[in-house]
C-alpha positions as CSV (number, residue, x, y, z in Angstrom):
1,M,0.4,5.4,62.2
2,P,-0.1,9.2,61.7
3,M,-1.4,11.5,64.3
4,N,-5.2,11.9,64.3
5,V,-5.7,15.6,63.4
6,K,-9.3,15.4,62.1
7,G,-12.0,17.5,63.7
8,R,-12.0,21.1,64.9
9,W,-8.9,22.6,66.7
10,G,-7.1,25.9,66.9
11,L,-3.6,27.2,66.7
12,A,-1.9,30.5,67.6
13,Q,0.9,32.3,65.8
14,S,3.6,34.6,67.2
15,N,2.4,37.3,64.8
16,G,-1.0,37.5,66.6
17,L,-3.1,35.4,64.2
18,T,-5.6,32.9,65.6
19,I,-6.6,30.1,63.3
20,N,-9.4,27.5,63.8
21,L,-9.1,24.4,61.6
22,S,-12.0,22.1,60.7
23,L,-10.4,19.0,59.1
24,T,-11.2,15.6,57.6
25,Q,-8.4,13.0,57.4
26,D,-7.6,10.0,55.2
27,G,-4.5,8.3,56.6
28,G,-1.6,10.7,56.4
29,S,-3.5,13.3,54.3
30,F,-5.9,15.9,55.6
31,S,-8.0,18.8,54.2
32,G,-10.7,21.2,55.3
33,E,-11.1,24.9,56.2
34,A,-9.2,27.4,58.2
35,E,-11.0,30.3,59.9
36,I,-8.4,33.1,60.3
37,D,-8.9,35.9,62.8
38,A,-6.5,38.8,62.1
39,S,-7.2,41.6,64.6
40,G,-11.0,41.1,64.4
41,V,-11.1,40.6,60.6
42,Q,-12.2,37.0,59.8
43,T,-11.5,35.1,56.6
44,T,-11.9,31.5,55.6
45,E,-9.4,29.6,53.5
46,P,-9.0,26.0,52.3
47,V,-6.3,23.9,54.1
48,A,-4.6,20.8,52.9
49,G,-1.6,18.9,54.3
50,T,0.1,15.7,55.4
51,V,0.8,14.3,58.8
52,T,3.0,11.5,60.3
53,D,3.4,10.4,63.9
54,K,6.2,13.0,64.2
55,D,5.6,15.8,61.7
56,I,2.8,17.9,60.2
57,T,2.9,20.1,57.0
58,F,0.1,22.1,55.6
59,E,-0.8,25.1,53.5
60,I,-3.4,27.8,54.1
61,G,-3.5,30.2,51.1
62,S,0.1,31.3,50.4
63,V,1.4,30.3,53.9
64,H,3.2,27.0,54.4
65,Y,3.2,25.5,57.9
66,L,6.0,23.1,59.0
67,G,5.7,21.4,62.4
68,T,6.6,18.6,64.7
69,F,4.8,16.9,67.6
70,T,6.3,17.1,71.1
71,Q,4.4,14.9,73.5
72,G,1.5,15.0,71.1
73,R,1.3,18.8,70.7
74,P,2.2,20.3,67.3
75,H,4.3,23.4,66.9
76,G,6.5,24.9,64.2
77,L,7.2,27.6,61.7
78,S,5.0,29.3,59.1
79,I,6.4,30.9,56.0
80,D,4.4,33.1,53.6
81,F,5.5,32.1,50.1
82,A,4.2,35.4,48.7
83,D,6.7,37.2,51.0
84,A,9.3,34.8,52.6
85,V,10.4,37.5,55.0
86,K,7.0,37.0,56.7
87,Q,7.6,34.1,59.1
88,S,6.2,33.3,62.5
89,T,6.2,30.4,65.0
90,W,2.9,28.6,65.8
91,F,1.6,26.1,68.3
92,A,-1.6,24.2,69.0
93,P,-2.5,23.6,72.7
94,K,-4.4,20.4,71.8
95,T,-2.7,17.1,72.4
96,F,-3.1,14.6,69.6
97,S,-2.9,10.8,69.5
98,R,-2.2,8.4,66.7
99,L,-5.0,7.1,64.4
């Protein structure tokens, strides 16, 4: 069973971005909106991805997020496909459980 990532939750990136996700989920697939706060400038982007009981992968705009769950908490690496040099780590403080 995949992790239950639906609902509203946030993540923080090592580059200073704060992102709040609002997601719906159908099994191992999810989609929704991401509210991005970049130094006080807020934008909204669509988000879509997949999740298992161990891994999570999603895209927000041109940024691809790869992550794993450790004790139910996701963390990983983000890579901007428009400029692959732009990478950062990310984590979500929320603990998730399986569907």
